[in-house]
C-alpha positions as CSV (number, residue, x, y, z in Angstrom):
1,M,23.3,-18.7,-15.8
2,E,20.4,-20.2,-13.7
3,I,17.6,-17.6,-12.8
4,T,15.9,-18.3,-9.6
5,D,12.3,-17.3,-8.7
6,K,13.8,-15.4,-5.6
7,M,12.4,-11.8,-5.3
8,I,12.5,-8.8,-2.9
9,K,9.2,-7.4,-2.1
10,K,8.8,-4.2,0.0
11,T,5.6,-2.2,0.5
12,R,4.9,1.0,2.0
13,V,1.9,3.5,2.2
14,V,3.1,7.1,1.9
15,N,1.3,10.5,2.1
16,G,0.5,12.0,-1.2
17,L,-1.7,11.6,-4.2
18,I,-0.5,9.0,-6.6
19,S,0.2,11.7,-9.3
20,E,2.7,13.3,-6.8
21,V,4.4,10.1,-5.7
22,W,4.7,9.0,-9.5
23,K,6.7,12.2,-10.1
24,K,9.0,11.3,-7.3
25,W,10.1,8.2,-9.2
26,T,10.0,9.5,-12.8
27,T,11.4,12.9,-12.8
28,H,15.0,14.3,-12.2
29,K,13.7,16.7,-9.3
30,G,11.6,14.0,-7.9
31,L,14.2,11.4,-7.5
32,K,16.5,13.7,-5.7
33,T,13.8,14.3,-2.9
34,F,14.4,10.8,-1.6
35,F,17.2,9.2,-3.2
36,G,19.3,12.3,-2.6
37,A,21.6,12.1,-5.5
38,E,22.1,13.4,-9.0
39,N,20.5,11.4,-11.6
40,K,19.5,11.0,-15.3
41,I,16.1,9.8,-16.1
42,E,14.2,9.6,-19.4
43,L,10.8,8.4,-19.1
44,K,10.5,6.2,-22.2
45,I,11.3,2.7,-23.1
46,G,14.8,2.2,-23.2
47,G,15.4,5.5,-21.5
48,D,18.2,6.1,-18.9
49,F,17.5,5.3,-15.3
50,E,20.7,6.3,-13.7
51,I,21.2,7.6,-10.1
52,Y,24.6,8.6,-9.1
53,F,24.9,7.7,-5.4
54,I,28.6,8.3,-5.2
55,E,29.1,11.6,-7.0
56,N,32.8,12.0,-6.6
57,N,33.5,8.6,-8.3
58,P,34.3,8.5,-12.0
59,Y,31.5,7.9,-14.4
60,G,30.8,3.9,-14.3
61,L,31.3,3.8,-10.5
62,K,28.9,6.3,-9.4
63,G,25.7,4.1,-9.2
64,S,23.2,2.8,-11.6
65,E,25.1,3.8,-14.8
66,G,23.7,1.7,-17.7
67,C,20.3,0.9,-16.2
68,R,17.4,1.5,-18.4
69,I,13.5,1.9,-18.3
70,L,11.9,-1.4,-19.3
71,S,8.4,-0.6,-19.1
72,F,5.9,1.7,-17.5
73,L,2.1,2.4,-17.1
74,P,1.4,6.1,-16.1
75,E,0.8,6.3,-12.3
76,K,0.5,2.5,-12.0
77,M,3.8,0.9,-12.7
78,L,7.4,1.6,-13.4
79,S,10.0,-1.1,-14.3
80,F,13.8,-0.7,-14.9
81,S,16.9,-2.7,-14.9
82,W,19.3,-2.6,-11.9
83,N,23.0,-3.1,-11.4
84,A,25.2,-3.9,-8.4
85,P,26.9,-1.3,-6.4
86,P,30.7,-0.8,-7.0
87,Q,31.6,-2.8,-3.8
88,F,30.6,-6.0,-5.8
89,P,32.6,-5.7,-9.0
90,E,32.2,-9.3,-10.1
91,I,28.5,-8.8,-10.3
92,R,28.5,-5.0,-11.3
93,N,30.8,-5.9,-14.3
94,N,28.6,-8.8,-15.4
95,E,26.4,-7.8,-18.5
96,Y,23.3,-9.4,-16.9
97,K,21.2,-7.0,-14.8
98,T,18.5,-7.8,-12.5
99,W,15.1,-5.8,-12.7
100,V,12.9,-3.8,-10.5
101,V,9.2,-3.1,-10.8
102,V,7.6,-0.5,-8.7
103,N,3.7,-0.5,-8.5
104,F,1.6,2.4,-7.4
105,R,-1.9,2.1,-5.9
106,I,-4.4,4.6,-4.7
107,M,-5.1,4.7,-1.0
108,P,-7.5,6.5,1.2
109,N,-6.8,9.7,2.8
110,S,-4.8,11.1,-0.2
111,S,-2.0,8.5,0.2
112,T,-0.3,6.0,-2.0
113,E,0.9,2.4,-1.7
114,V,4.4,1.8,-3.2
115,E,5.3,-1.7,-3.8
116,I,8.8,-2.5,-4.8
117,V,9.5,-5.9,-6.3
118,H,13.2,-6.7,-7.2
119,L,13.4,-9.9,-9.6
120,G,15.8,-11.8,-11.8
121,W,18.2,-13.2,-9.3
122,P,20.8,-15.7,-10.5
123,T,22.2,-18.5,-8.3
124,G,25.6,-18.2,-6.7
125,E,27.4,-16.9,-3.7
126,E,28.3,-13.6,-5.0
127,W,24.6,-12.9,-6.2
128,D,23.4,-14.0,-2.8
129,K,25.4,-11.2,-1.3
130,V,24.0,-8.6,-3.5
131,Y,20.4,-9.9,-2.8
132,D,21.0,-9.4,0.9
133,Y,22.4,-5.9,0.2
134,F,19.3,-4.9,-1.6
135,D,16.9,-6.6,0.9
136,K,18.1,-3.9,3.3
137,A,18.6,-1.1,0.9
138,W,15.1,-1.0,-0.6
139,E,13.9,-0.8,3.0
140,F,16.0,2.2,3.4
141,V,14.7,3.8,0.1
142,L,11.1,3.4,1.3
143,N,12.1,4.9,4.5
144,S,13.5,8.0,2.7
145,L,10.6,8.1,0.2
146,D,8.1,8.0,3.4
147,E,10.0,10.9,5.1
148,S,10.2,13.0,1.8
149,C,6.4,12.8,1.4
150,G,5.7,14.2,4.8
151,K,3.5,13.0,7.6
152,R,-0.2,12.6,7.5
153,D,-2.4,14.2,10.2
154,E,-2.6,11.9,13.2
155,Q,-6.3,11.2,12.8
156,E,-5.6,10.2,9.1
157,T,-2.8,7.9,9.9
158,M,-5.0,5.8,12.4
159,T,-6.0,2.4,11.0
160,K,-9.3,2.6,9.6
161,K,-11.5,-0.4,10.5
162,V,-15.1,-1.2,9.1
163,V,-16.8,1.5,7.5
164,G,-19.9,-0.3,6.0
165,I,-21.3,-3.5,4.8
166,G,-20.1,-4.4,1.6
167,G,-21.9,-7.8,1.0
168,I,-24.4,-10.3,2.3
169,F,-23.6,-13.9,1.1
170,F,-25.8,-16.9,2.0
171,K,-26.3,-20.6,0.9
172,S,-29.2,-21.7,-1.1
173,S,-30.5,-25.0,-2.4
174,D,-31.2,-23.3,-5.8
175,P,-29.5,-19.9,-6.2
176,A,-30.9,-19.5,-9.8
177,K,-34.4,-20.0,-8.8
178,L,-34.2,-17.9,-5.7
179,K,-32.6,-15.0,-7.8
180,D,-35.6,-15.2,-10.3
181,W,-38.1,-15.2,-7.4
182,Y,-36.5,-12.0,-5.9
183,H,-36.6,-10.6,-9.4
184,K,-40.2,-11.3,-10.3
185,H,-41.7,-10.5,-6.8
186,L,-39.4,-7.9,-5.1
187,G,-38.0,-6.2,-8.3
188,L,-34.4,-7.0,-7.8
189,D,-32.2,-6.5,-10.9
190,T,-30.3,-9.8,-10.5
191,D,-27.5,-11.4,-12.7
192,E,-25.3,-14.4,-12.2
193,Y,-23.8,-12.9,-9.0
194,G,-27.0,-11.6,-7.4
195,T,-27.5,-7.9,-7.2
196,N,-26.0,-4.5,-5.9
197,F,-27.7,-2.0,-3.6
198,E,-26.2,1.5,-4.3
199,S,-26.0,4.2,-1.4
200,R,-23.8,7.1,-0.5
201,D,-20.9,7.8,1.9
202,S,-22.6,10.0,4.7
203,E,-19.3,11.8,5.2
204,K,-18.7,12.1,1.4
205,P,-22.1,12.4,-0.2
206,S,-20.5,12.4,-3.7
207,V,-19.0,9.0,-3.3
208,K,-21.1,5.9,-4.0
209,T,-21.1,2.7,-1.9
210,Y,-22.6,-0.6,-2.8
211,L,-23.7,-3.7,-0.9
212,Q,-23.5,-7.1,-3.0
213,W,-26.3,-9.5,-2.3
214,S,-25.5,-13.0,-3.4
215,P,-26.9,-16.4,-2.9
216,F,-24.3,-19.4,-3.2
217,A,-24.9,-22.9,-3.9
218,D,-25.4,-24.9,-0.6
219,K,-22.4,-27.1,-1.5
220,T,-20.0,-23.9,-2.0
221,K,-16.5,-24.2,-0.3
222,Y,-16.3,-20.3,-0.4
223,F,-17.4,-20.1,3.2
224,E,-14.9,-22.8,4.5
225,P,-13.6,-23.3,7.1
226,S,-16.8,-21.7,8.7
227,Q,-19.7,-24.2,8.9
228,K,-22.4,-21.2,8.9
229,E,-24.8,-20.8,6.1
230,F,-23.9,-17.2,5.6
231,M,-20.9,-14.8,5.2
232,I,-20.8,-11.1,5.6
233,N,-18.3,-8.6,3.6
234,Y,-17.4,-5.5,5.3
235,R,-16.0,-2.4,3.7
236,V,-12.7,-1.3,5.2
237,E,-10.1,1.5,4.6
238,D,-6.4,0.7,4.5
239,L,-6.6,-3.1,4.3
240,V,-2.8,-3.6,4.5
241,S,-2.5,-1.8,7.9
242,L,-5.6,-3.4,9.2
243,V,-4.3,-6.9,8.6
244,E,-1.1,-6.2,10.3
245,E,-3.0,-4.8,13.3
246,L,-5.3,-7.8,13.5
247,K,-2.4,-10.3,13.4
248,K,-0.8,-8.5,16.2
249,E,-4.2,-8.8,18.1
250,G,-4.2,-12.6,17.5
251,V,-7.0,-12.7,15.0
252,Q,-7.0,-15.6,12.7
253,V,-6.2,-14.3,9.1
254,L,-7.1,-17.1,6.7
255,D,-5.3,-15.9,3.6
256,D,-3.1,-13.5,1.9
257,I,-4.6,-10.2,0.6
258,E,-5.8,-10.6,-3.0
259,I,-5.8,-7.6,-5.2
260,Y,-8.2,-7.0,-8.2
261,E,-8.8,-4.0,-10.3
262,Y,-11.9,-3.1,-8.1
263,G,-10.3,-3.6,-4.7
264,K,-8.3,-5.7,-2.1
265,F,-9.8,-8.7,-0.3
266,V,-8.9,-10.8,2.7
267,H,-10.7,-13.4,4.9
268,I,-10.7,-13.7,8.7
269,M,-12.4,-15.8,11.4
270,D,-14.3,-14.1,14.2
271,C,-14.5,-15.6,17.7
272,E,-17.6,-17.7,17.0
273,G,-16.2,-19.4,13.8
274,N,-17.9,-17.0,11.3
275,K,-15.8,-16.4,8.2
276,V,-15.6,-12.7,7.5
277,E,-14.6,-11.1,4.2
278,L,-12.9,-7.7,4.4
279,W,-13.0,-5.5,1.3
280,E,-11.1,-2.2,0.5
281,P,-13.0,-1.1,-2.7
282,I,-11.7,1.0,-5.5
283,S,-14.9,2.6,-6.1
284,A,-14.3,4.2,-9.6
285,E,-13.5,0.6,-11.0
286,Y,-16.3,-1.1,-9.2
287,E,-18.7,1.4,-10.5
288,K,-17.9,0.4,-14.1
289,I,-18.8,-3.3,-13.3
290,V,-22.2,-2.5,-11.7
291,D,-23.2,0.5,-13.7
292,G,-26.9,0.0,-14.6
293,K,-27.3,-3.0,-12.3
294,T,-28.0,-1.4,-9.0
295,K,-31.1,-0.8,-6.8
């Protein structure tokens, strides 16, 4: 059996804290709220992950009988094996099972991003049919999950754009010498990246915000395709939705969203050829990195 690198990937931002959305995927009561079916789930490695979509059928033809939890990180990731529905008997009766990874990420406004990735697809015409089936089915599942989570206030669901400056990056003929100069004469606590200036969110004073100051080597390619000597990083909220909106508006998006522990990043070009970096920070993780290194 040849396993391909094909995958189904679906993402949705839903209302609710990550702890609440996690319970929807990992408890009997929670699964019923959006799968709408009886189920048997044991949150442990090798535990059952069975959802009985067709309750009147005999056991074995109800749904995901025999599927197991493969791995999990509480409130971050859940992985389980997955079989084919009864209308695909050749695949369903195969001992081999594909697997699903569900990722959970904290989002602004008490919401959670849920990403479903369905992997492990073998080659073959029958397997392709099952792939096409789940490509539609997971979209339906996310719709049901979204509906079960309820709707956010209209003001909260509006796409958040720039909420502050996250960084100032500029070219230097000798970044190390320049950082030493700023450290000696202006008291900047510099490291290999530059320094961070700490501030507070005016609407949420308990939340810290940061501005990264970084000189780059004058031959850096990080600013390309811009020919300018500088690049500004702007802090944003809900980067996924913002990128979708920017694409619809015809803005040039230079790359895919990159995700790190301390936030999400993407680059765009403005109308004058300036490369712009957009950053949706995860403040708690970024604080760990810059602790004791801010101005």
